[in-house]
FIDREN-978977 format. One record per residue (C-alpha): residue in three letters; x, y, z; chain. Coordinates in Angstrom, 3 decimals. Example, Ala and Ser with C-alpha at 12.3 -4.5 7.8 and 13.67 -1.06 7.14 Angstrom:
<zamars>
ZAMAR; rest; x; y; z; kette
ZAMAR; ala; 12.300; -4.500; 7.800; A
ZAMAR; ser; 13.670; -1.060; 7.140; A
</zamars>
This chain:
<zamars>
ZAMAR; rest; x; y; z; kette
ZAMAR; met; 46.731; -53.287; -17.880; A
ZAMAR; phe; 49.462; -51.841; -20.167; A
ZAMAR; ala; 51.745; -54.863; -19.676; A
ZAMAR; val; 49.231; -57.342; -21.166; A
ZAMAR; arg; 48.332; -54.979; -23.905; A
ZAMAR; arg; 51.946; -54.225; -24.668; A
ZAMAR; glu; 52.756; -58.016; -24.947; A
ZAMAR; ser; 49.880; -58.671; -27.221; A
ZAMAR; his; 51.027; -55.779; -29.568; A
ZAMAR; arg; 54.589; -57.168; -29.475; A
ZAMAR; ile; 53.460; -60.593; -30.538; A
ZAMAR; ala; 51.211; -59.095; -33.195; A
ZAMAR; arg; 54.137; -57.373; -34.742; A
ZAMAR; gly; 55.702; -60.730; -35.464; A
ZAMAR; ala; 58.859; -59.569; -37.060; A
ZAMAR; phe; 60.882; -59.533; -33.850; A
ZAMAR; thr; 60.683; -62.877; -32.262; A
ZAMAR; ala; 63.406; -63.826; -29.732; A
ZAMAR; gly; 65.399; -65.718; -32.246; A
ZAMAR; ala; 64.992; -63.172; -34.986; A
ZAMAR; leu; 66.089; -60.403; -32.509; A
ZAMAR; val; 69.228; -62.275; -31.704; A
ZAMAR; ala; 70.042; -62.763; -35.366; A
ZAMAR; val; 69.494; -59.149; -36.116; A
ZAMAR; met; 71.634; -58.036; -33.052; A
ZAMAR; leu; 74.438; -60.378; -34.234; A
ZAMAR; ser; 74.359; -58.807; -37.663; A
ZAMAR; leu; 74.690; -55.309; -36.449; A
ZAMAR; pro; 77.953; -53.443; -35.764; A
ZAMAR; val; 78.897; -53.385; -32.113; A
ZAMAR; ala; 77.642; -50.231; -30.286; A
ZAMAR; arg; 80.119; -48.302; -28.291; A
ZAMAR; ala; 78.743; -47.301; -24.862; A
ZAMAR; thr; 80.632; -44.681; -22.810; A
ZAMAR; ala; 82.197; -45.681; -19.556; A
ZAMAR; gln; 79.461; -43.848; -17.680; A
ZAMAR; gly; 76.628; -45.364; -19.655; A
ZAMAR; asp; 75.690; -43.079; -22.612; A
ZAMAR; val; 74.599; -44.984; -25.694; A
ZAMAR; ala; 76.267; -44.568; -29.022; A
ZAMAR; pro; 74.387; -47.092; -31.307; A
ZAMAR; ala; 76.250; -48.134; -34.250; A
ZAMAR; ala; 73.308; -49.368; -36.333; A
ZAMAR; asp; 72.495; -46.922; -39.158; A
ZAMAR; ser; 68.950; -48.044; -39.812; A
ZAMAR; gln; 65.839; -47.195; -37.818; A
ZAMAR; arg; 64.867; -50.830; -37.873; A
ZAMAR; gly; 68.208; -51.838; -36.462; A
ZAMAR; leu; 67.811; -49.294; -33.582; A
ZAMAR; val; 64.310; -50.629; -32.748; A
ZAMAR; ala; 65.632; -54.261; -32.901; A
ZAMAR; gln; 68.422; -53.260; -30.486; A
ZAMAR; ala; 65.973; -51.426; -28.196; A
ZAMAR; leu; 63.570; -54.406; -28.200; A
ZAMAR; ala; 66.318; -56.697; -27.190; A
ZAMAR; tyr; 67.559; -54.485; -24.332; A
ZAMAR; glu; 63.870; -53.894; -23.217; A
ZAMAR; his; 63.152; -57.528; -22.772; A
ZAMAR; gly; 66.632; -59.004; -22.123; A
ZAMAR; glu; 66.573; -61.060; -25.311; A
ZAMAR; gly; 70.128; -62.040; -26.133; A
ZAMAR; val; 71.582; -59.157; -24.097; A
ZAMAR; pro; 71.333; -58.069; -20.444; A
ZAMAR; lys; 67.957; -56.383; -19.717; A
ZAMAR; asp; 68.374; -52.674; -19.617; A
ZAMAR; gln; 65.283; -50.562; -20.030; A
ZAMAR; arg; 67.152; -47.192; -19.689; A
ZAMAR; lys; 69.220; -48.093; -22.732; A
ZAMAR; ala; 66.122; -49.320; -24.544; A
ZAMAR; ser; 64.429; -46.004; -24.037; A
ZAMAR; leu; 67.519; -44.112; -25.416; A
ZAMAR; leu; 67.623; -46.373; -28.574; A
ZAMAR; tyr; 63.862; -46.133; -29.089; A
ZAMAR; cys; 64.277; -42.265; -28.813; A
ZAMAR; glu; 67.071; -42.261; -31.367; A
ZAMAR; ala; 64.783; -44.039; -33.802; A
ZAMAR; ala; 61.875; -41.894; -32.887; A
ZAMAR; arg; 63.678; -38.702; -33.722; A
ZAMAR; ala; 64.256; -40.104; -37.102; A
ZAMAR; gly; 60.458; -40.590; -37.585; A
ZAMAR; asp; 60.110; -44.406; -36.834; A
ZAMAR; ala; 56.443; -45.112; -35.795; A
ZAMAR; glu; 57.180; -48.341; -33.917; A
ZAMAR; ala; 59.904; -46.507; -31.831; A
ZAMAR; met; 57.513; -43.654; -30.972; A
ZAMAR; tyr; 54.677; -46.202; -29.846; A
ZAMAR; ser; 57.267; -48.246; -27.848; A
ZAMAR; leu; 58.758; -45.149; -26.156; A
ZAMAR; gly; 55.244; -43.943; -25.380; A
ZAMAR; trp; 54.522; -47.216; -23.751; A
ZAMAR; met; 57.593; -46.948; -21.577; A
ZAMAR; tyr; 56.588; -43.357; -20.551; A
ZAMAR; ala; 53.034; -44.594; -19.783; A
ZAMAR; asn; 54.386; -47.427; -17.489; A
ZAMAR; gly; 57.494; -45.606; -16.075; A
ZAMAR; arg; 59.942; -48.365; -17.504; A
ZAMAR; gly; 63.351; -46.884; -18.037; A
ZAMAR; val; 62.011; -43.369; -17.891; A
ZAMAR; ala; 60.017; -41.294; -15.326; A
ZAMAR; arg; 56.172; -42.097; -15.850; A
ZAMAR; ser; 54.523; -39.393; -17.818; A
ZAMAR; asp; 50.974; -39.658; -19.333; A
ZAMAR; ala; 51.608; -36.425; -21.060; A
ZAMAR; met; 54.671; -37.602; -22.745; A
ZAMAR; ala; 53.058; -40.993; -23.550; A
ZAMAR; ala; 50.076; -39.087; -25.135; A
ZAMAR; leu; 52.347; -37.134; -27.384; A
ZAMAR; leu; 54.337; -40.067; -28.538; A
ZAMAR; phe; 51.271; -42.223; -29.172; A
ZAMAR; ala; 49.694; -39.358; -31.124; A
ZAMAR; arg; 52.799; -39.009; -33.242; A
ZAMAR; ala; 53.029; -42.761; -33.802; A
ZAMAR; ala; 49.343; -42.863; -34.921; A
ZAMAR; ala; 50.014; -40.030; -37.299; A
ZAMAR; ala; 52.921; -41.939; -38.656; A
ZAMAR; gly; 50.583; -44.928; -39.300; A
ZAMAR; his; 51.104; -47.187; -36.232; A
ZAMAR; val; 47.996; -49.366; -35.984; A
ZAMAR; tyr; 47.760; -49.538; -32.165; A
ZAMAR; ala; 48.853; -46.166; -31.023; A
ZAMAR; arg; 45.469; -44.411; -31.474; A
ZAMAR; gln; 43.843; -47.168; -29.266; A
ZAMAR; met; 46.370; -46.501; -26.612; A
ZAMAR; gln; 45.577; -42.837; -26.326; A
ZAMAR; gln; 42.250; -43.604; -24.553; A
ZAMAR; tyr; 44.424; -44.630; -21.472; A
ZAMAR; val; 46.556; -41.511; -21.437; A
ZAMAR; gly; 44.516; -38.709; -23.035; A
ZAMAR; asp; 45.007; -36.461; -26.018; A
ZAMAR; glu; 48.438; -34.968; -27.071; A
ZAMAR; his; 49.483; -32.370; -24.577; A
ZAMAR; gly; 53.039; -32.911; -23.738; A
ZAMAR; ala; 56.445; -31.723; -24.900; A
ZAMAR; ile; 58.688; -34.061; -26.893; A
ZAMAR; pro; 61.462; -35.765; -24.978; A
ZAMAR; asp; 64.854; -33.959; -24.875; A
ZAMAR; cys; 66.430; -36.853; -26.842; A
ZAMAR; met; 64.100; -36.270; -29.890; A
ZAMAR; arg; 64.896; -32.659; -30.130; A
ZAMAR; pro; 67.289; -31.615; -32.902; A
ZAMAR; pro; 70.895; -31.287; -31.658; A
ZAMAR; glu; 71.520; -27.839; -30.300; A
ZAMAR; pro; 74.742; -25.945; -31.278; A
ZAMAR; asp; 77.651; -26.794; -29.108; A
ZAMAR; pro; 77.411; -24.749; -25.826; A
ZAMAR; pro; 80.023; -22.123; -25.286; A
ZAMAR; val; 82.852; -23.411; -23.042; A
ZAMAR; ala; 83.767; -21.365; -20.055; A
ZAMAR; leu; 87.444; -21.260; -20.593; A
ZAMAR; met; 90.032; -20.408; -17.854; A
ZAMAR; asp; 93.110; -18.462; -18.650; A
ZAMAR; asp; 96.547; -19.989; -18.665; A
ZAMAR; gly; 96.920; -19.349; -14.972; A
ZAMAR; pro; 98.177; -21.787; -12.238; A
ZAMAR; asp; 98.635; -25.459; -13.342; A
ZAMAR; pro; 95.619; -27.332; -11.886; A
ZAMAR; phe; 97.705; -30.313; -11.442; A
ZAMAR; ala; 100.673; -28.737; -9.596; A
ZAMAR; asp; 99.511; -29.745; -6.113; A
ZAMAR; leu; 98.265; -33.362; -6.481; A
ZAMAR; pro; 98.547; -35.819; -3.703; A
ZAMAR; arg; 101.575; -38.155; -3.816; A
ZAMAR; glu; 99.928; -41.113; -5.384; A
ZAMAR; lys; 98.217; -39.000; -8.075; A
ZAMAR; arg; 101.406; -37.003; -8.586; A
ZAMAR; lys; 103.288; -40.253; -9.417; A
ZAMAR; ile; 100.666; -40.964; -12.251; A
ZAMAR; ala; 100.864; -37.422; -13.434; A
ZAMAR; glu; 104.678; -37.606; -13.689; A
ZAMAR; leu; 104.358; -40.802; -15.681; A
ZAMAR; val; 101.813; -39.055; -18.075; A
ZAMAR; glu; 104.089; -35.957; -18.386; A
ZAMAR; lys; 106.924; -38.258; -19.353; A
ZAMAR; met; 104.783; -40.451; -21.893; A
ZAMAR; ala; 102.544; -37.869; -23.484; A
ZAMAR; pro; 105.182; -36.124; -25.540; A
ZAMAR; gln; 106.038; -39.444; -27.148; A
ZAMAR; tyr; 102.533; -39.483; -28.580; A
ZAMAR; ala; 102.714; -35.774; -29.518; A
ZAMAR; ile; 100.070; -34.982; -26.842; A
ZAMAR; glu; 100.356; -32.072; -24.492; A
ZAMAR; pro; 100.533; -33.526; -20.987; A
ZAMAR; arg; 97.877; -31.066; -19.664; A
ZAMAR; leu; 95.291; -32.329; -22.130; A
ZAMAR; ala; 96.069; -35.962; -21.185; A
ZAMAR; leu; 95.933; -35.129; -17.540; A
ZAMAR; ala; 92.572; -33.374; -18.053; A
ZAMAR; val; 91.112; -36.495; -19.663; A
ZAMAR; ile; 92.404; -38.673; -16.833; A
ZAMAR; ala; 91.125; -36.363; -14.087; A
ZAMAR; thr; 87.747; -36.340; -15.715; A
ZAMAR; glu; 87.671; -40.088; -16.487; A
ZAMAR; ser; 89.000; -41.634; -13.241; A
ZAMAR; asn; 90.442; -38.995; -11.026; A
ZAMAR; phe; 93.774; -40.762; -11.315; A
ZAMAR; gln; 92.414; -44.026; -9.843; A
ZAMAR; pro; 94.475; -46.939; -11.387; A
ZAMAR; asp; 91.801; -49.500; -10.354; A
ZAMAR; ala; 88.818; -47.507; -11.532; A
ZAMAR; arg; 86.198; -49.660; -13.208; A
ZAMAR; ser; 82.862; -48.492; -14.620; A
ZAMAR; val; 79.494; -50.196; -14.777; A
ZAMAR; lys; 80.255; -50.626; -18.554; A
ZAMAR; asp; 83.595; -52.227; -17.639; A
ZAMAR; ala; 85.776; -49.397; -18.683; A
ZAMAR; arg; 88.991; -49.755; -16.713; A
ZAMAR; gly; 92.013; -47.897; -15.356; A
ZAMAR; val; 93.118; -44.303; -15.276; A
ZAMAR; met; 92.067; -43.574; -18.903; A
ZAMAR; gln; 88.973; -45.905; -18.706; A
ZAMAR; leu; 89.538; -48.007; -21.727; A
ZAMAR; val; 86.675; -50.299; -22.717; A
ZAMAR; ser; 87.731; -53.739; -24.000; A
ZAMAR; glu; 87.228; -52.737; -27.702; A
ZAMAR; thr; 89.494; -49.767; -27.427; A
ZAMAR; ala; 92.077; -51.738; -25.511; A
ZAMAR; ala; 92.130; -54.379; -28.298; A
ZAMAR; arg; 92.301; -51.700; -31.004; A
ZAMAR; phe; 95.424; -50.215; -29.567; A
ZAMAR; lys; 96.911; -53.530; -28.342; A
ZAMAR; val; 96.560; -53.089; -24.434; A
ZAMAR; thr; 96.564; -56.439; -22.826; A
ZAMAR; asn; 96.262; -55.296; -19.173; A
ZAMAR; arg; 93.853; -52.357; -18.736; A
ZAMAR; leu; 94.564; -52.035; -15.017; A
ZAMAR; asn; 98.282; -51.774; -15.576; A
ZAMAR; val; 98.868; -48.052; -15.311; A
ZAMAR; asn; 101.638; -47.987; -18.017; A
ZAMAR; asp; 99.685; -50.079; -20.477; A
ZAMAR; asn; 96.426; -48.121; -19.794; A
ZAMAR; val; 98.079; -44.750; -20.300; A
ZAMAR; arg; 99.846; -45.873; -23.466; A
ZAMAR; gly; 96.442; -47.109; -24.932; A
ZAMAR; gly; 94.601; -43.866; -23.836; A
ZAMAR; leu; 97.258; -41.775; -25.342; A
ZAMAR; ser; 97.249; -43.682; -28.538; A
ZAMAR; tyr; 93.482; -43.270; -28.893; A
ZAMAR; leu; 93.742; -39.567; -28.051; A
ZAMAR; arg; 96.474; -39.084; -30.678; A
ZAMAR; trp; 94.274; -40.872; -33.158; A
ZAMAR; leu; 91.192; -38.752; -32.324; A
ZAMAR; leu; 93.139; -35.540; -32.631; A
ZAMAR; ala; 94.271; -36.571; -36.108; A
ZAMAR; tyr; 90.826; -37.651; -37.113; A
ZAMAR; tyr; 89.436; -34.351; -36.094; A
ZAMAR; glu; 92.425; -32.304; -37.264; A
ZAMAR; gly; 93.406; -30.923; -33.845; A
ZAMAR; gln; 89.844; -29.761; -32.785; A
ZAMAR; val; 89.983; -30.492; -29.089; A
ZAMAR; thr; 86.269; -30.348; -28.418; A
ZAMAR; leu; 85.463; -32.978; -30.969; A
ZAMAR; ala; 88.313; -35.249; -29.988; A
ZAMAR; val; 87.354; -35.088; -26.337; A
ZAMAR; ala; 83.669; -35.656; -27.145; A
ZAMAR; ala; 84.684; -38.706; -29.190; A
ZAMAR; tyr; 86.796; -40.014; -26.309; A
ZAMAR; asn; 83.602; -40.079; -24.261; A
ZAMAR; ala; 81.003; -41.053; -26.705; A
ZAMAR; gly; 82.892; -42.636; -29.651; A
ZAMAR; glu; 83.725; -41.053; -33.050; A
ZAMAR; ala; 80.743; -42.648; -34.589; A
ZAMAR; ala; 78.361; -40.524; -32.481; A
ZAMAR; val; 80.302; -37.278; -32.985; A
ZAMAR; asp; 80.286; -37.931; -36.803; A
ZAMAR; arg; 76.545; -38.640; -36.763; A
ZAMAR; tyr; 75.684; -35.498; -34.981; A
ZAMAR; lys; 78.492; -33.488; -36.679; A
ZAMAR; gly; 79.603; -32.177; -33.407; A
ZAMAR; val; 79.322; -32.839; -29.703; A
ZAMAR; pro; 76.342; -35.401; -29.404; A
ZAMAR; pro; 73.278; -34.161; -27.487; A
ZAMAR; tyr; 73.953; -36.417; -24.579; A
ZAMAR; ala; 73.975; -34.637; -21.320; A
ZAMAR; glu; 76.844; -36.619; -19.985; A
ZAMAR; thr; 79.052; -36.093; -22.985; A
ZAMAR; arg; 78.421; -32.333; -22.992; A
ZAMAR; asp; 79.256; -32.193; -19.211; A
ZAMAR; tyr; 82.299; -34.417; -19.897; A
ZAMAR; val; 83.594; -31.957; -22.562; A
ZAMAR; arg; 82.834; -28.970; -20.393; A
ZAMAR; arg; 84.950; -30.484; -17.509; A
ZAMAR; val; 87.930; -31.398; -19.686; A
ZAMAR; arg; 87.943; -28.004; -21.291; A
ZAMAR; leu; 87.954; -26.233; -17.969; A
ZAMAR; leu; 91.188; -28.035; -17.332; A
ZAMAR; tyr; 92.512; -27.632; -20.826; A
ZAMAR; pro; 91.309; -24.323; -22.338; A
ZAMAR; asn; 93.082; -24.578; -25.821; A
ZAMAR; glu; 90.524; -25.411; -28.624; A
ZAMAR; arg; 93.312; -26.325; -31.017; A
ZAMAR; his; 96.067; -29.064; -30.641; A
ZAMAR; ala; 98.840; -30.085; -32.917; A
ZAMAR; phe; 98.144; -33.324; -34.762; A
ZAMAR; asp; 99.824; -35.725; -37.211; A
ZAMAR; ser; 97.884; -36.113; -40.495; A
ZAMAR; lys; 99.730; -39.272; -41.195; A
ZAMAR; val; 97.991; -41.071; -38.353; A
ZAMAR; val; 94.655; -41.274; -39.963; A
ZAMAR; thr; 92.444; -39.681; -42.655; A
ZAMAR; ala; 90.310; -36.821; -41.323; A
ZAMAR; ser; 86.720; -37.453; -40.405; A
ZAMAR; pro; 84.331; -37.388; -43.374; A
ZAMAR; met; 82.301; -34.697; -41.448; A
ZAMAR; leu; 85.229; -32.310; -41.955; A
ZAMAR; val; 85.481; -32.840; -45.763; A
ZAMAR; pro; 82.529; -30.859; -46.929; A
ZAMAR; ala; 83.767; -27.797; -45.082; A
ZAMAR; lys; 87.146; -28.070; -46.868; A
ZAMAR; asn; 85.498; -28.423; -50.189; A
ZAMAR; lys; 83.290; -25.434; -49.501; A
ZAMAR; val; 86.375; -23.388; -48.759; A
ZAMAR; arg; 87.999; -24.571; -51.957; A
ZAMAR; arg; 84.962; -23.726; -54.150; A
ZAMAR; glu; 84.644; -20.223; -52.522; A
ZAMAR; gly; 88.289; -19.635; -52.519; A
ZAMAR; pro; 90.344; -17.646; -55.224; A
</zamars>
């Protein structure tokens, strides 16, 4: 029932035919997905997010991925896009990419109708009146959770098995060359791949530091499964992130997982469950919040500039 109705509404919209969708997708910046699957969409506009979501929902020009589609719809819905609210409501009503929930669908259809979507009110007859809570991904970002820090007690990497120890020794030798404290690099590696040199994620991030192809190209890594090359690329990226966030470890680590675009957009750790858990795990192994950085590597993130200006204005 919903599938037929959904297709007719999709055709009625008209603006996103298969050809048009591919054209829109090709014109958008490439999205960076984390190695474990979180989405960090690069498109700035709500229309761009909806176009990407439609493409992933129906496999038009990209592999079909309804979970990714739901996250992109939710991103646009949080910004108030009526089409995104309607589409996400349909996915909840049918259990596509998300757990089926009439209550969630009803709420989203009601919000879409209030925002002017022409079909949303009609769809409410199938799921009832608004009576649910909004999806977590539509909630405003919460303050970064406190990190349970350990003290500077025993080195958590002191008793690694032989094969992992060999990788750790390589990192301990290379990290200082990039002005990275070895313990931070090892914390990232432990969280990313558990020291597995042939690790490969579903998003094709590879090696001990789980480099995606874009990051590898950015830092001139030709063989992501070569331990030396992979560690060199990962350390280069970590060095860049520490400079970009002026030594703030939590932000740098969050960006290593979700991309600096996502951290900048949310002005802190993105509200992705995986990224928050990732930051927590790394920080348990590396408790220091501040790390030395080289300001000559890259200009600081724009999100840090307003805070600096505020200090200048309020200073003596």
